[in-house]
C-alpha angles and dihedrals in degrees: 000000000000115000088236091066101043114115119230112251111259114258117245112253093249090055094057125082130201117199123196113200108199147149132227117271095021113137091193088055090053090050091049092049090054092054092045092049091052098045096041091044092052093047100036092242116151118233139186138196126222126186122220086215090068099041120054093194091054090047093052093045102042113017093113094049103046123180098046124177122205124194112202089342097307122108109258101173147327140216097010127033118213110210096210093047092049092047090050092048090053096046102045 
């Protein structure tokens, strides 16, 4: 098989990172956190939460899209988190 078509090996769950970018009082953020807790808990993937209130750069970048979910530092989704889509992103 040509090197151009080789798939990268999947990362181990403990080598992944999900980041929830949120703000206080946001019900969509609470919903997103529930999905993240479930999926990451099932898969053994670490996750973190960051508030746009405590980081001016995150505020400037994401304030219109809150909540935002990053997988390994790349934007995965915003506003609503689909459990199946997140699970698939973390297992491929």
